[in-house]
PDB file of N, CA, C and O in Angstrom, chain B, residues numbered from 101:
ATOM      1  N   UNK B 101     140.036 157.922 110.208  1.00  0.00           N
ATOM      2  CA  UNK B 101     140.274 158.210 111.592  1.00  0.00           C
ATOM      3  C   UNK B 101     138.992 158.002 112.380  1.00  0.00           C
ATOM      4  O   UNK B 101     137.906 158.388 111.946  1.00  0.00           O
ATOM      5  N   UNK B 102     139.133 157.402 113.516  1.00  0.00           N
ATOM      6  CA  UNK B 102     137.966 157.165 114.354  1.00  0.00           C
ATOM      7  C   UNK B 102     137.969 158.099 115.556  1.00  0.00           C
ATOM      8  O   UNK B 102     139.014 158.420 116.122  1.00  0.00           O
ATOM      9  N   UNK B 103     136.791 158.513 115.917  1.00  0.00           N
ATOM     10  CA  UNK B 103     136.621 159.396 117.058  1.00  0.00           C
ATOM     11  C   UNK B 103     135.814 158.680 118.137  1.00  0.00           C
ATOM     12  O   UNK B 103     135.153 157.677 117.871  1.00  0.00           O
ATOM     13  N   UNK B 104     135.878 159.203 119.339  1.00  0.00           N
ATOM     14  CA  UNK B 104     135.165 158.640 120.483  1.00  0.00           C
ATOM     15  C   UNK B 104     133.834 159.355 120.712  1.00  0.00           C
ATOM     16  O   UNK B 104     133.261 159.239 121.795  1.00  0.00           O
ATOM     17  N   UNK B 105     133.336 160.078 119.739  1.00  0.00           N
ATOM     18  CA  UNK B 105     132.128 160.881 119.916  1.00  0.00           C
ATOM     19  C   UNK B 105     130.953 160.005 120.314  1.00  0.00           C
ATOM     20  O   UNK B 105     130.219 160.338 121.245  1.00  0.00           O
ATOM     21  N   UNK B 106     130.766 158.895 119.622  1.00  0.00           N
ATOM     22  CA  UNK B 106     129.641 158.004 119.921  1.00  0.00           C
ATOM     23  C   UNK B 106     129.732 157.486 121.356  1.00  0.00           C
ATOM     24  O   UNK B 106     128.729 157.421 122.067  1.00  0.00           O
ATOM     25  N   UNK B 107     130.934 157.123 121.769  1.00  0.00           N
ATOM     26  CA  UNK B 107     131.153 156.613 123.123  1.00  0.00           C
ATOM     27  C   UNK B 107     130.834 157.688 124.169  1.00  0.00           C
ATOM     28  O   UNK B 107     130.205 157.399 125.186  1.00  0.00           O
ATOM     29  N   UNK B 108     131.265 158.914 123.918  1.00  0.00           N
ATOM     30  CA  UNK B 108     131.014 160.011 124.849  1.00  0.00           C
ATOM     31  C   UNK B 108     129.529 160.321 124.909  1.00  0.00           C
ATOM     32  O   UNK B 108     128.992 160.570 125.988  1.00  0.00           O
ATOM     33  N   UNK B 109     128.862 160.309 123.768  1.00  0.00           N
ATOM     34  CA  UNK B 109     127.415 160.535 123.741  1.00  0.00           C
ATOM     35  C   UNK B 109     126.701 159.493 124.593  1.00  0.00           C
ATOM     36  O   UNK B 109     125.813 159.827 125.377  1.00  0.00           O
ATOM     37  N   UNK B 110     127.090 158.236 124.436  1.00  0.00           N
ATOM     38  CA  UNK B 110     126.462 157.159 125.194  1.00  0.00           C
ATOM     39  C   UNK B 110     126.693 157.338 126.695  1.00  0.00           C
ATOM     40  O   UNK B 110     125.771 157.179 127.494  1.00  0.00           O
ATOM     41  N   UNK B 111     127.946 157.674 127.076  1.00  0.00           N
ATOM     42  CA  UNK B 111     128.273 157.885 128.486  1.00  0.00           C
ATOM     43  C   UNK B 111     127.421 158.987 129.103  1.00  0.00           C
ATOM     44  O   UNK B 111     127.066 158.919 130.280  1.00  0.00           O
ATOM     45  N   UNK B 112     127.098 159.990 128.319  1.00  0.00           N
ATOM     46  CA  UNK B 112     126.372 161.156 128.831  1.00  0.00           C
ATOM     47  C   UNK B 112     124.865 161.104 128.579  1.00  0.00           C
ATOM     48  O   UNK B 112     124.120 161.985 129.011  1.00  0.00           O
ATOM     49  N   UNK B 113     124.432 160.068 127.879  1.00  0.00           N
ATOM     50  CA  UNK B 113     123.000 159.940 127.610  1.00  0.00           C
ATOM     51  C   UNK B 113     122.478 160.994 126.646  1.00  0.00           C
ATOM     52  O   UNK B 113     121.335 161.436 126.761  1.00  0.00           O
ATOM     53  N   UNK B 114     123.308 161.393 125.705  1.00  0.00           N
ATOM     54  CA  UNK B 114     122.938 162.411 124.723  1.00  0.00           C
ATOM     55  C   UNK B 114     122.807 161.728 123.363  1.00  0.00           C
ATOM     56  O   UNK B 114     123.598 160.848 123.025  1.00  0.00           O
ATOM     57  N   UNK B 115     121.816 162.133 122.598  1.00  0.00           N
ATOM     58  CA  UNK B 115     121.660 161.562 121.261  1.00  0.00           C
ATOM     59  C   UNK B 115     122.490 162.355 120.258  1.00  0.00           C
ATOM     60  O   UNK B 115     122.828 163.516 120.487  1.00  0.00           O
ATOM     61  N   UNK B 116     122.806 161.712 119.156  1.00  0.00           N
ATOM     62  CA  UNK B 116     123.548 162.376 118.084  1.00  0.00           C
ATOM     63  C   UNK B 116     122.733 163.538 117.526  1.00  0.00           C
ATOM     64  O   UNK B 116     123.294 164.566 117.147  1.00  0.00           O
ATOM     65  N   UNK B 117     121.419 163.378 117.475  1.00  0.00           N
ATOM     66  CA  UNK B 117     120.554 164.446 116.976  1.00  0.00           C
ATOM     67  C   UNK B 117     120.639 165.667 117.881  1.00  0.00           C
ATOM     68  O   UNK B 117     120.707 166.795 117.392  1.00  0.00           O
ATOM     69  N   UNK B 118     120.636 165.456 119.189  1.00  0.00           N
ATOM     70  CA  UNK B 118     120.739 166.569 120.137  1.00  0.00           C
ATOM     71  C   UNK B 118     122.064 167.301 119.960  1.00  0.00           C
ATOM     72  O   UNK B 118     122.103 168.531 119.931  1.00  0.00           O
ATOM     73  N   UNK B 119     123.151 166.537 119.842  1.00  0.00           N
ATOM     74  CA  UNK B 119     124.462 167.155 119.634  1.00  0.00           C
ATOM     75  C   UNK B 119     124.492 167.910 118.313  1.00  0.00           C
ATOM     76  O   UNK B 119     124.965 169.045 118.256  1.00  0.00           O
ATOM     77  N   UNK B 120     123.996 167.293 117.264  1.00  0.00           N
ATOM     78  CA  UNK B 120     124.008 167.927 115.939  1.00  0.00           C
ATOM     79  C   UNK B 120     123.253 169.257 115.969  1.00  0.00           C
ATOM     80  O   UNK B 120     123.731 170.258 115.434  1.00  0.00           O
ATOM     81  N   UNK B 121     122.095 169.265 116.583  1.00  0.00           N
ATOM     82  CA  UNK B 121     121.322 170.510 116.680  1.00  0.00           C
ATOM     83  C   UNK B 121     122.072 171.548 117.505  1.00  0.00           C
ATOM     84  O   UNK B 121     122.059 172.735 117.178  1.00  0.00           O
ATOM     85  N   UNK B 122     122.721 171.103 118.567  1.00  0.00           N
ATOM     86  CA  UNK B 122     123.446 172.007 119.449  1.00  0.00           C
ATOM     87  C   UNK B 122     124.625 172.693 118.778  1.00  0.00           C
ATOM     88  O   UNK B 122     124.995 173.804 119.156  1.00  0.00           O
ATOM     89  N   UNK B 123     125.212 172.048 117.795  1.00  0.00           N
ATOM     90  CA  UNK B 123     126.357 172.643 117.094  1.00  0.00           C
ATOM     91  C   UNK B 123     125.965 173.093 115.677  1.00  0.00           C
ATOM     92  O   UNK B 123     126.821 173.390 114.845  1.00  0.00           O
ATOM     93  N   UNK B 124     124.668 173.133 115.431  1.00  0.00           N
ATOM     94  CA  UNK B 124     124.121 173.595 114.151  1.00  0.00           C
ATOM     95  C   UNK B 124     124.688 172.825 112.969  1.00  0.00           C
ATOM     96  O   UNK B 124     125.225 173.393 112.018  1.00  0.00           O
ATOM     97  N   UNK B 125     124.547 171.516 113.067  1.00  0.00           N
ATOM     98  CA  UNK B 125     125.025 170.604 112.028  1.00  0.00           C
ATOM     99  C   UNK B 125     123.911 169.591 111.761  1.00  0.00           C
ATOM    100  O   UNK B 125     123.105 169.303 112.646  1.00  0.00           O
ATOM    101  N   UNK B 126     123.869 169.061 110.562  1.00  0.00           N
ATOM    102  CA  UNK B 126     122.865 168.031 110.310  1.00  0.00           C
ATOM    103  C   UNK B 126     123.304 166.732 110.988  1.00  0.00           C
ATOM    104  O   UNK B 126     124.493 166.488 111.192  1.00  0.00           O
ATOM    105  N   UNK B 127     122.335 165.927 111.321  1.00  0.00           N
ATOM    106  CA  UNK B 127     122.646 164.632 111.929  1.00  0.00           C
ATOM    107  C   UNK B 127     123.437 163.768 110.946  1.00  0.00           C
ATOM    108  O   UNK B 127     124.299 162.992 111.360  1.00  0.00           O
ATOM    109  N   UNK B 128     123.158 163.893 109.684  1.00  0.00           N
ATOM    110  CA  UNK B 128     123.875 163.115 108.664  1.00  0.00           C
ATOM    111  C   UNK B 128     125.352 163.492 108.642  1.00  0.00           C
ATOM    112  O   UNK B 128     126.214 162.616 108.562  1.00  0.00           O
ATOM    113  N   UNK B 129     125.654 164.796 108.713  1.00  0.00           N
ATOM    114  CA  UNK B 129     127.057 165.225 108.722  1.00  0.00           C
ATOM    115  C   UNK B 129     127.768 164.729 109.973  1.00  0.00           C
ATOM    116  O   UNK B 129     128.902 164.258 109.897  1.00  0.00           O
ATOM    117  N   UNK B 130     127.110 164.833 111.126  1.00  0.00           N
ATOM    118  CA  UNK B 130     127.701 164.344 112.365  1.00  0.00           C
ATOM    119  C   UNK B 130     127.936 162.846 112.284  1.00  0.00           C
ATOM    120  O   UNK B 130     128.980 162.358 112.718  1.00  0.00           O
ATOM    121  N   UNK B 131     126.992 162.121 111.739  1.00  0.00           N
ATOM    122  CA  UNK B 131     127.134 160.676 111.580  1.00  0.00           C
ATOM    123  C   UNK B 131     128.327 160.334 110.696  1.00  0.00           C
ATOM    124  O   UNK B 131     129.067 159.392 110.980  1.00  0.00           O
ATOM    125  N   UNK B 132     128.510 161.097 109.631  1.00  0.00           N
ATOM    126  CA  UNK B 132     129.653 160.876 108.735  1.00  0.00           C
ATOM    127  C   UNK B 132     130.986 161.106 109.449  1.00  0.00           C
ATOM    128  O   UNK B 132     131.965 160.408 109.185  1.00  0.00           O
ATOM    129  N   UNK B 133     131.018 162.077 110.343  1.00  0.00           N
ATOM    130  CA  UNK B 133     132.227 162.319 111.135  1.00  0.00           C
ATOM    131  C   UNK B 133     132.455 161.154 112.090  1.00  0.00           C
ATOM    132  O   UNK B 133     133.572 160.648 112.204  1.00  0.00           O
ATOM    133  N   UNK B 134     131.405 160.731 112.770  1.00  0.00           N
ATOM    134  CA  UNK B 134     131.526 159.667 113.763  1.00  0.00           C
ATOM    135  C   UNK B 134     131.943 158.337 113.140  1.00  0.00           C
ATOM    136  O   UNK B 134     132.612 157.531 113.786  1.00  0.00           O
ATOM    137  N   UNK B 135     131.557 158.108 111.902  1.00  0.00           N
ATOM    138  CA  UNK B 135     131.912 156.853 111.234  1.00  0.00           C
ATOM    139  C   UNK B 135     133.201 156.951 110.423  1.00  0.00           C
ATOM    140  O   UNK B 135     133.658 155.961 109.852  1.00  0.00           O
ATOM    141  N   UNK B 136     133.781 158.142 110.377  1.00  0.00           N
ATOM    142  CA  UNK B 136     135.036 158.319 109.653  1.00  0.00           C
ATOM    143  C   UNK B 136     134.878 158.560 108.167  1.00  0.00           C
ATOM    144  O   UNK B 136     135.869 158.565 107.437  1.00  0.00           O
ATOM    145  N   UNK B 137     133.654 158.760 107.698  1.00  0.00           N
ATOM    146  CA  UNK B 137     133.432 159.016 106.275  1.00  0.00           C
ATOM    147  C   UNK B 137     133.829 160.433 105.882  1.00  0.00           C
ATOM    148  O   UNK B 137     134.158 160.706 104.727  1.00  0.00           O
ATOM    149  N   UNK B 138     133.791 161.332 106.870  1.00  0.00           N
ATOM    150  CA  UNK B 138     134.133 162.729 106.637  1.00  0.00           C
ATOM    151  C   UNK B 138     135.170 163.162 107.655  1.00  0.00           C
ATOM    152  O   UNK B 138     135.077 162.818 108.834  1.00  0.00           O
ATOM    153  N   UNK B 139     136.169 163.925 107.194  1.00  0.00           N
ATOM    154  CA  UNK B 139     137.165 164.479 108.114  1.00  0.00           C
ATOM    155  C   UNK B 139     136.701 165.864 108.535  1.00  0.00           C
ATOM    156  O   UNK B 139     136.535 166.748 107.695  1.00  0.00           O
ATOM    157  N   UNK B 140     136.490 166.055 109.833  1.00  0.00           N
ATOM    158  CA  UNK B 140     136.010 167.361 110.301  1.00  0.00           C
ATOM    159  C   UNK B 140     137.138 168.386 110.368  1.00  0.00           C
ATOM    160  O   UNK B 140     138.312 168.032 110.478  1.00  0.00           O
ATOM    161  N   UNK B 141     136.767 169.641 110.302  1.00  0.00           N
ATOM    162  CA  UNK B 141     137.740 170.722 110.484  1.00  0.00           C
ATOM    163  C   UNK B 141     138.050 170.837 111.972  1.00  0.00           C
ATOM    164  O   UNK B 141     137.324 170.305 112.812  1.00  0.00           O
ATOM    165  N   UNK B 142     139.114 171.523 112.280  1.00  0.00           N
ATOM    166  CA  UNK B 142     139.475 171.764 113.671  1.00  0.00           C
ATOM    167  C   UNK B 142     138.376 172.566 114.355  1.00  0.00           C
ATOM    168  O   UNK B 142     138.062 172.324 115.520  1.00  0.00           O
ATOM    169  N   UNK B 143     137.793 173.514 113.641  1.00  0.00           N
ATOM    170  CA  UNK B 143     136.701 174.321 114.182  1.00  0.00           C
ATOM    171  C   UNK B 143     135.519 173.437 114.577  1.00  0.00           C
ATOM    172  O   UNK B 143     134.916 173.633 115.633  1.00  0.00           O
ATOM    173  N   UNK B 144     135.192 172.469 113.730  1.00  0.00           N
ATOM    174  CA  UNK B 144     134.086 171.555 114.016  1.00  0.00           C
ATOM    175  C   UNK B 144     134.404 170.696 115.237  1.00  0.00           C
ATOM    176  O   UNK B 144     133.542 170.487 116.092  1.00  0.00           O
ATOM    177  N   UNK B 145     135.635 170.198 115.321  1.00  0.00           N
ATOM    178  CA  UNK B 145     136.033 169.401 116.483  1.00  0.00           C
ATOM    179  C   UNK B 145     135.953 170.218 117.767  1.00  0.00           C
ATOM    180  O   UNK B 145     135.542 169.713 118.811  1.00  0.00           O
ATOM    181  N   UNK B 146     136.349 171.483 117.679  1.00  0.00           N
ATOM    182  CA  UNK B 146     136.262 172.360 118.848  1.00  0.00           C
ATOM    183  C   UNK B 146     134.808 172.565 119.273  1.00  0.00           C
ATOM    184  O   UNK B 146     134.511 172.594 120.467  1.00  0.00           O
ATOM    185  N   UNK B 147     133.908 172.706 118.312  1.00  0.00           N
ATOM    186  CA  UNK B 147     132.486 172.865 118.621  1.00  0.00           C
ATOM    187  C   UNK B 147     131.931 171.605 119.293  1.00  0.00           C
ATOM    188  O   UNK B 147     131.178 171.688 120.263  1.00  0.00           O
ATOM    189  N   UNK B 148     132.310 170.453 118.770  1.00  0.00           N
ATOM    190  CA  UNK B 148     131.842 169.185 119.343  1.00  0.00           C
ATOM    191  C   UNK B 148     132.366 169.032 120.765  1.00  0.00           C
ATOM    192  O   UNK B 148     131.608 168.702 121.677  1.00  0.00           O
ATOM    193  N   UNK B 149     133.654 169.270 120.954  1.00  0.00           N
ATOM    194  CA  UNK B 149     134.259 169.143 122.285  1.00  0.00           C
ATOM    195  C   UNK B 149     133.608 170.114 123.266  1.00  0.00           C
ATOM    196  O   UNK B 149     133.316 169.747 124.404  1.00  0.00           O
ATOM    197  N   UNK B 150     133.383 171.332 122.835  1.00  0.00           N
ATOM    198  CA  UNK B 150     132.758 172.333 123.696  1.00  0.00           C
ATOM    199  C   UNK B 150     131.335 171.922 124.073  1.00  0.00           C
ATOM    200  O   UNK B 150     130.936 172.040 125.232  1.00  0.00           O
ATOM    201  N   UNK B 151     130.576 171.440 123.091  1.00  0.00           N
ATOM    202  CA  UNK B 151     129.195 171.018 123.357  1.00  0.00           C
ATOM    203  C   UNK B 151     129.137 169.837 124.322  1.00  0.00           C
ATOM    204  O   UNK B 151     128.207 169.720 125.120  1.00  0.00           O
ATOM    205  N   UNK B 152     130.142 168.963 124.241  1.00  0.00           N
ATOM    206  CA  UNK B 152     130.190 167.793 125.122  1.00  0.00           C
ATOM    207  C   UNK B 152     130.936 168.088 126.426  1.00  0.00           C
ATOM    208  O   UNK B 152     131.012 167.243 127.319  1.00  0.00           O
ATOM    209  N   UNK B 153     131.484 169.301 126.517  1.00  0.00           N
ATOM    210  CA  UNK B 153     132.220 169.731 127.702  1.00  0.00           C
ATOM    211  C   UNK B 153     133.391 168.800 128.017  1.00  0.00           C
ATOM    212  O   UNK B 153     133.582 168.370 129.155  1.00  0.00           O
ATOM    213  N   UNK B 154     134.170 168.502 126.971  1.00  0.00           N
ATOM    214  CA  UNK B 154     135.365 167.659 127.119  1.00  0.00           C
ATOM    215  C   UNK B 154     136.526 168.336 126.407  1.00  0.00           C
ATOM    216  O   UNK B 154     136.311 169.128 125.490  1.00  0.00           O
ATOM    217  N   UNK B 155     137.758 168.032 126.819  1.00  0.00           N
ATOM    218  CA  UNK B 155     138.902 168.537 126.058  1.00  0.00           C
ATOM    219  C   UNK B 155     138.879 167.922 124.656  1.00  0.00           C
ATOM    220  O   UNK B 155     138.430 166.789 124.478  1.00  0.00           O
ATOM    221  N   UNK B 156     139.353 168.653 123.687  1.00  0.00           N
ATOM    222  CA  UNK B 156     139.325 168.166 122.303  1.00  0.00           C
ATOM    223  C   UNK B 156     140.064 166.838 122.162  1.00  0.00           C
ATOM    224  O   UNK B 156     139.694 166.016 121.324  1.00  0.00           O
ATOM    225  N   UNK B 157     141.096 166.618 122.962  1.00  0.00           N
ATOM    226  CA  UNK B 157     141.861 165.373 122.876  1.00  0.00           C
ATOM    227  C   UNK B 157     141.019 164.161 123.254  1.00  0.00           C
ATOM    228  O   UNK B 157     141.322 163.043 122.836  1.00  0.00           O
ATOM    229  N   UNK B 158     139.962 164.370 124.044  1.00  0.00           N
ATOM    230  CA  UNK B 158     139.093 163.249 124.417  1.00  0.00           C
ATOM    231  C   UNK B 158     138.286 162.708 123.240  1.00  0.00           C
ATOM    232  O   UNK B 158     137.764 161.595 123.301  1.00  0.00           O
ATOM    233  N   UNK B 159     138.185 163.487 122.182  1.00  0.00           N
ATOM    234  CA  UNK B 159     137.421 163.038 121.007  1.00  0.00           C
ATOM    235  C   UNK B 159     138.168 162.007 120.177  1.00  0.00           C
ATOM    236  O   UNK B 159     137.560 161.275 119.396  1.00  0.00           O
ATOM    237  N   UNK B 160     139.488 161.946 120.343  1.00  0.00           N
ATOM    238  CA  UNK B 160     140.303 161.065 119.520  1.00  0.00           C
ATOM    239  C   UNK B 160     140.419 159.677 120.119  1.00  0.00           C
ATOM    240  O   UNK B 160     140.561 159.510 121.331  1.00  0.00           O
ATOM    241  N   UNK B 161     140.355 158.690 119.245  1.00  0.00           N
ATOM    242  CA  UNK B 161     140.564 157.291 119.642  1.00  0.00           C
ATOM    243  C   UNK B 161     142.035 157.133 119.969  1.00  0.00           C
ATOM    244  O   UNK B 161     142.891 157.462 119.148  1.00  0.00           O
ATOM    245  N   UNK B 162     142.334 156.641 121.139  1.00  0.00           N
ATOM    246  CA  UNK B 162     143.728 156.472 121.542  1.00  0.00           C
ATOM    247  C   UNK B 162     144.215 155.083 121.185  1.00  0.00           C
ATOM    248  O   UNK B 162     143.495 154.092 121.308  1.00  0.00           O
ATOM    249  N   UNK B 163     145.450 155.042 120.742  1.00  0.00           N
ATOM    250  CA  UNK B 163     146.046 153.754 120.418  1.00  0.00           C
ATOM    251  C   UNK B 163     146.714 153.175 121.655  1.00  0.00           C
ATOM    252  O   UNK B 163     146.834 153.849 122.678  1.00  0.00           O
ATOM    253  N   UNK B 164     147.140 151.948 121.560  1.00  0.00           N
ATOM    254  CA  UNK B 164     147.798 151.281 122.675  1.00  0.00           C
ATOM    255  C   UNK B 164     149.119 151.945 123.021  1.00  0.00           C
ATOM    256  O   UNK B 164     149.592 151.807 124.149  1.00  0.00           O
ATOM    257  N   UNK B 165     149.724 152.656 122.092  1.00  0.00           N
ATOM    258  CA  UNK B 165     151.009 153.303 122.327  1.00  0.00           C
ATOM    259  C   UNK B 165     150.834 154.706 122.891  1.00  0.00           C
ATOM    260  O   UNK B 165     151.792 155.478 122.925  1.00  0.00           O
ATOM    261  N   UNK B 166     149.635 155.048 123.333  1.00  0.00           N
ATOM    262  CA  UNK B 166     149.346 156.378 123.860  1.00  0.00           C
ATOM    263  C   UNK B 166     149.644 157.474 122.846  1.00  0.00           C
ATOM    264  O   UNK B 166     150.312 158.461 123.153  1.00  0.00           O
ATOM    265  N   UNK B 167     149.140 157.284 121.642  1.00  0.00           N
ATOM    266  CA  UNK B 167     149.284 158.299 120.616  1.00  0.00           C
ATOM    267  C   UNK B 167     147.913 158.627 120.041  1.00  0.00           C
ATOM    268  O   UNK B 167     146.985 157.819 120.088  1.00  0.00           O
ATOM    269  N   UNK B 168     147.815 159.815 119.506  1.00  0.00           N
ATOM    270  CA  UNK B 168     146.627 160.193 118.744  1.00  0.00           C
ATOM    271  C   UNK B 168     147.122 160.685 117.391  1.00  0.00           C
ATOM    272  O   UNK B 168     148.280 161.082 117.256  1.00  0.00           O
ATOM    273  N   UNK B 169     146.264 160.659 116.411  1.00  0.00           N
ATOM    274  CA  UNK B 169     146.636 161.121 115.084  1.00  0.00           C
ATOM    275  C   UNK B 169     145.942 162.443 114.813  1.00  0.00           C
ATOM    276  O   UNK B 169     144.727 162.562 114.972  1.00  0.00           O
ATOM    277  N   UNK B 170     146.716 163.430 114.404  1.00  0.00           N
ATOM    278  CA  UNK B 170     146.173 164.741 114.072  1.00  0.00           C
ATOM    279  C   UNK B 170     145.272 164.594 112.843  1.00  0.00           C
ATOM    280  O   UNK B 170     145.710 164.074 111.817  1.00  0.00           O
ATOM    281  N   UNK B 171     144.005 165.050 112.938  1.00  0.00           N
ATOM    282  CA  UNK B 171     143.100 164.889 111.800  1.00  0.00           C
ATOM    283  C   UNK B 171     143.467 165.781 110.618  1.00  0.00           C
ATOM    284  O   UNK B 171     143.066 165.514 109.485  1.00  0.00           O
ATOM    285  N   UNK B 172     144.222 166.828 110.882  1.00  0.00           N
ATOM    286  CA  UNK B 172     144.556 167.770 109.820  1.00  0.00           C
ATOM    287  C   UNK B 172     145.760 167.308 109.004  1.00  0.00           C
ATOM    288  O   UNK B 172     145.742 167.361 107.775  1.00  0.00           O
ATOM    289  N   UNK B 173     146.824 166.845 109.707  1.00  0.00           N
ATOM    290  CA  UNK B 173     148.054 166.504 108.981  1.00  0.00           C
ATOM    291  C   UNK B 173     148.383 165.014 109.012  1.00  0.00           C
ATOM    292  O   UNK B 173     149.260 164.562 108.276  1.00  0.00           O
ATOM    293  N   UNK B 174     147.687 164.238 109.861  1.00  0.00           N
ATOM    294  CA  UNK B 174     147.925 162.803 109.926  1.00  0.00           C
ATOM    295  C   UNK B 174     149.119 162.398 110.771  1.00  0.00           C
ATOM    296  O   UNK B 174     149.480 161.222 110.808  1.00  0.00           O
ATOM    297  N   UNK B 175     149.738 163.357 111.453  1.00  0.00           N
ATOM    298  CA  UNK B 175     150.906 163.075 112.282  1.00  0.00           C
ATOM    299  C   UNK B 175     150.487 162.411 113.589  1.00  0.00           C
ATOM    300  O   UNK B 175     149.524 162.840 114.225  1.00  0.00           O
ATOM    301  N   UNK B 176     151.209 161.364 113.989  1.00  0.00           N
ATOM    302  CA  UNK B 176     150.952 160.708 115.266  1.00  0.00           C
ATOM    303  C   UNK B 176     151.604 161.540 116.367  1.00  0.00           C
ATOM    304  O   UNK B 176     152.784 161.881 116.284  1.00  0.00           O
ATOM    305  N   UNK B 177     150.833 161.857 117.386  1.00  0.00           N
ATOM    306  CA  UNK B 177     151.311 162.660 118.500  1.00  0.00           C
ATOM    307  C   UNK B 177     151.287 161.818 119.771  1.00  0.00           C
ATOM    308  O   UNK B 177     150.289 161.157 120.061  1.00  0.00           O
ATOM    309  N   UNK B 178     152.373 161.840 120.525  1.00  0.00           N
ATOM    310  CA  UNK B 178     152.465 161.048 121.749  1.00  0.00           C
ATOM    311  C   UNK B 178     151.762 161.775 122.890  1.00  0.00           C
ATOM    312  O   UNK B 178     151.917 162.982 123.074  1.00  0.00           O
ATOM    313  N   UNK B 179     150.988 161.009 123.647  1.00  0.00           N
ATOM    314  CA  UNK B 179     150.325 161.546 124.826  1.00  0.00           C
ATOM    315  C   UNK B 179     151.214 161.222 126.016  1.00  0.00           C
ATOM    316  O   UNK B 179     151.446 160.055 126.333  1.00  0.00           O
ATOM    317  N   UNK B 180     151.701 162.253 126.663  1.00  0.00           N
ATOM    318  CA  UNK B 180     152.592 162.048 127.797  1.00  0.00           C
ATOM    319  C   UNK B 180     151.809 162.204 129.100  1.00  0.00           C
ATOM    320  O   UNK B 180     151.011 163.128 129.260  1.00  0.00           O
ATOM    321  N   UNK B 181     152.056 161.289 130.013  1.00  0.00           N
ATOM    322  CA  UNK B 181     151.423 161.380 131.316  1.00  0.00           C
ATOM    323  C   UNK B 181     152.225 162.324 132.189  1.00  0.00           C
ATOM    324  O   UNK B 181     153.445 162.434 132.067  1.00  0.00           O
ATOM    325  N   UNK B 182     151.512 162.998 133.069  1.00  0.00           N
ATOM    326  CA  UNK B 182     152.186 163.905 133.984  1.00  0.00           C
ATOM    327  C   UNK B 182     153.005 163.110 134.981  1.00  0.00           C
ATOM    328  O   UNK B 182     152.557 162.098 135.519  1.00  0.00           O
ATOM    329  N   UNK B 183     154.193 163.583 135.210  1.00  0.00           N
ATOM    330  CA  UNK B 183     155.034 162.959 136.224  1.00  0.00           C
ATOM    331  C   UNK B 183     154.716 163.615 137.553  1.00  0.00           C
ATOM    332  O   UNK B 183     154.424 164.810 137.617  1.00  0.00           O
ATOM    333  N   UNK B 184     154.776 162.831 138.601  1.00  0.00           N
ATOM    334  CA  UNK B 184     154.551 163.406 139.919  1.00  0.00           C
ATOM    335  C   UNK B 184     155.634 162.924 140.863  1.00  0.00           C
ATOM    336  O   UNK B 184     156.183 161.834 140.706  1.00  0.00           O
ATOM    337  N   UNK B 185     155.922 163.743 141.826  1.00  0.00           N
ATOM    338  CA  UNK B 185     156.891 163.370 142.843  1.00  0.00           C
ATOM    339  C   UNK B 185     156.580 164.154 144.104  1.00  0.00           C
ATOM    340  O   UNK B 185     155.864 165.154 144.070  1.00  0.00           O
ATOM    341  N   UNK B 186     157.116 163.697 145.193  1.00  0.00           N
ATOM    342  CA  UNK B 186     156.923 164.337 146.474  1.00  0.00           C
ATOM    343  C   UNK B 186     157.702 165.644 146.478  1.00  0.00           C
ATOM    344  O   UNK B 186     158.900 165.652 146.194  1.00  0.00           O
ATOM    345  N   UNK B 187     157.035 166.747 146.796  1.00  0.00           N
ATOM    346  CA  UNK B 187     157.700 168.045 146.761  1.00  0.00           C
ATOM    347  C   UNK B 187     158.776 168.170 147.828  1.00  0.00           C
ATOM    348  O   UNK B 187     159.625 169.057 147.745  1.00  0.00           O
ATOM    349  N   UNK B 188     158.755 167.289 148.838  1.00  0.00           N
ATOM    350  CA  UNK B 188     159.778 167.320 149.879  1.00  0.00           C
ATOM    351  C   UNK B 188     161.035 166.583 149.464  1.00  0.00           C
ATOM    352  O   UNK B 188     162.056 166.671 150.146  1.00  0.00           O
ATOM    353  N   UNK B 189     160.981 165.856 148.353  1.00  0.00           N
ATOM    354  CA  UNK B 189     162.145 165.114 147.877  1.00  0.00           C
ATOM    355  C   UNK B 189     162.803 165.863 146.739  1.00  0.00           C
ATOM    356  O   UNK B 189     162.135 166.546 145.962  1.00  0.00           O
ATOM    357  N   UNK B 190     164.080 165.738 146.647  1.00  0.00           N
ATOM    358  CA  UNK B 190     164.824 166.312 145.525  1.00  0.00           C
ATOM    359  C   UNK B 190     164.769 165.307 144.381  1.00  0.00           C
ATOM    360  O   UNK B 190     165.328 164.217 144.505  1.00  0.00           O
ATOM    361  N   UNK B 191     164.109 165.639 143.264  1.00  0.00           N
ATOM    362  CA  UNK B 191     163.963 164.672 142.171  1.00  0.00           C
ATOM    363  C   UNK B 191     165.286 164.258 141.550  1.00  0.00           C
ATOM    364  O   UNK B 191     165.366 163.210 140.908  1.00  0.00           O
ATOM    365  N   UNK B 192     166.322 165.063 141.732  1.00  0.00           N
ATOM    366  CA  UNK B 192     167.624 164.731 141.153  1.00  0.00           C
ATOM    367  C   UNK B 192     168.363 163.655 141.946  1.00  0.00           C
ATOM    368  O   UNK B 192     169.311 163.056 141.438  1.00  0.00           O
ATOM    369  N   UNK B 193     167.940 163.406 143.179  1.00  0.00           N
ATOM    370  CA  UNK B 193     168.619 162.397 143.996  1.00  0.00           C
ATOM    371  C   UNK B 193     167.964 161.034 143.914  1.00  0.00           C
ATOM    372  O   UNK B 193     168.401 160.096 144.580  1.00  0.00           O
ATOM    373  N   UNK B 194     166.934 160.911 143.118  1.00  0.00           N
ATOM    374  CA  UNK B 194     166.234 159.607 142.981  1.00  0.00           C
ATOM    375  C   UNK B 194     167.068 158.641 142.202  1.00  0.00           C
ATOM    376  O   UNK B 194     166.653 157.503 141.984  1.00  0.00           O
TER     377      UNK B 194
END
């Protein structure tokens, strides 16, 4: 499984070493997660997301079908976009 951690770090100008220290992890362990050599626990993903100030879902590589794969069970989960409509219109009459 691939994560977007490296991409997010680059966008924010943060080094992997800085992130690793911030979540009390070795740089080697973080590197293994980023390259897919190690599967992180949900707790670890939550720590990474919190340190980067992003929702945990932002850490996952998205496929073209708008799905992400759960790192724990391997299940593909569909990402649904929010629907919007004019509150003055009755959505049932569209």
